[in-house]
N, C-alpha and C positions, 0 to 999 in steps of 0.2 A: 541571473536575476537583474533586470534593468530598472530604470527609474519608473517606468510605467507600472511595473509590478509592485514596487514599493508604494507608489501613490494609491494604487487600488487597495492594497492592504490597509493603508492608513484611512482611506475612506470607509472601508468595511469595519474599522475599529470602533467607530462611534455607535453603530447599532449594537455591537457586542457588549457595550457598557451595561445594557439591560441584564445580561447574564452574569456579569462579573462584579456588580456592585455588592451583592450580598456576601460573597467570599471575602471581599476587601473589608467590609464592615465587621464580619465575624472574626477575622484574624486580628484586626486592630482592637476589638473588644477583648479578645483572649489575651493579647499582649498587655493591655492596660490592666486587666484584672490580675493576671498571674505574674507579671514582671514589672509592674509599677512604672510604666513609661509615662512621660508627660503628654499633655494634650496636643502639643505641636507635633511630637513624634507620632502620636496616634493618627493624626490627620495625614501626615506624610506617608505612613505605612498604608493607610486606606487608599490614598490616591495612587501610590506606586503599584500596589497589588492589583487595583482595578484596571489601571492602564496596561500593565504588563500582561495581565490575564486576557484582556480584550485584544491586545496586539497578537498574542500567541494564538488565541482562538481564531482570529480572522486570518492569520498567516496559514494556519493549518487548513482552514476552510478553502482558502484561495489556492494553495499549492498542491493540495492532495486531490 
């Protein structure tokens, strides 16, 4: 995998946010309700899950 492949995956990540925002919100709400995490941690979980999910989805779409 070279730099061009990585750039293409990152470019494809942004449209994939449409598909991964809901799982990020759902997981952060679950953790807030059942594990009493703070608001800042809830937002960090939401952003991390959304970005990682979008990155993984776009990488699978590009490489497979």
